[in-house]
C-alpha positions in Angstrom: 0.0 0.0 0.0 2.9 2.4 0.8 4.2 2.1 -2.8 0.8 2.9 -4.3 0.6 6.0 -2.0 4.1 7.0 -3.0 3.3 6.7 -6.7 0.1 8.7 -6.3 2.1 11.3 -4.3 4.6 11.5 -7.2 1.8 12.0 -9.8 0.3 14.7 -7.6 3.7 16.4 -7.7 3.4 16.5 -11.5 0.0 18.0 -11.2 1.1 20.8 -8.9 4.2 21.6 -11.0 2.0 21.8 -14.1 -0.6 23.9 -12.2 2.1 26.2 -11.0 3.2 26.8 -14.5 -0.4 27.5 -15.5 -0.9 29.9 -12.6 1.3 32.5 -14.3 3.1 33.5 -11.1 0.1 32.9 -8.9 -2.0 35.5 -10.9 -4.6 33.0 -12.0 -6.7 31.7 -9.1 -7.9 28.4 -10.6 -4.5 26.9 -11.3 -3.2 28.4 -8.1 -5.8 26.6 -6.0 -5.3 23.4 -7.9 -1.6 23.7 -7.2 -2.1 24.2 -3.5 -4.5 21.2 -3.3 -2.2 18.9 -5.2 0.8 20.0 -3.1 -1.2 19.2 0.1 -2.2 15.8 -1.2 1.3 15.0 -2.5 3.0 15.9 0.8 0.4 14.1 2.8 0.7 10.9 0.8 4.5 11.1 0.8 4.5 11.4 4.6 2.1 8.4 5.0 4.2 6.3 2.7 7.4 7.2 4.6 6.0 5.5 7.7 7.1 2.2 6.2 9.5 3.1 3.4 13.1 4.3 3.8 13.6 8.0 3.6 16.1 7.9 0.7 14.1 5.5 -1.4 10.8 7.2 -0.9 12.1 10.7 -1.5 14.1 9.7 -4.6 11.1 7.9 -6.1 8.8 10.8 -5.3 11.1 13.4 -6.9 11.9 11.1 -9.8 8.3 10.7 -10.7 7.8 14.4 -10.4 10.8 15.2 -12.5 10.2 12.8 -15.3 6.4 13.4 -15.2 7.0 17.2 -15.5 9.4 16.5 -18.4 6.7 14.5 -20.2 3.9 17.0 -19.4 6.2 19.9 -20.6 6.7 18.1 -23.9 3.2 16.9 -24.4 1.2 19.9 -23.2 3.6 22.9 -23.3 5.4 22.3 -26.5 8.8 22.0 -24.8 11.7 20.7 -26.8 12.4 16.9 -27.0 16.0 16.3 -27.7 18.2 13.3 -27.4 20.1 14.9 -24.6 17.0 15.7 -22.6 15.7 12.2 -23.2 19.0 10.7 -22.0 18.8 12.8 -18.9 15.3 11.6 -18.1 16.5 8.0 -18.7 19.3 8.5 -16.1 16.7 9.7 -13.6 14.6 6.5 -14.2 17.7 4.4 -14.0 18.5 5.9 -10.7 15.1 5.3 -9.4 15.2 1.6 -10.4 18.7 1.2 -8.9 17.5 2.8 -5.6 14.5 0.5 -5.5 16.6 -2.6 -6.2 19.3 -1.8 -3.6 
């Protein structure tokens, strides 16, 4: 159950990062409120997951999901550049998460 909560917490991190971008510096109330709600949910689920998962593993997975997820959302919804170098960097993040989980 902790792993499911951690994954959902990571996905909520992607939501709040995307909502932060859409908030235009907190000038748009809708995206700003979505960002705050997603942040609260993400941190809460992370804290619950950390009751039974090691700190380093939980935090790395959470931030890794957020980083790679934000990368994918940026490309898919914001028209950000997809280059071989950026794809390689995202692959390194995923490789690090897998290595942390297996260790």
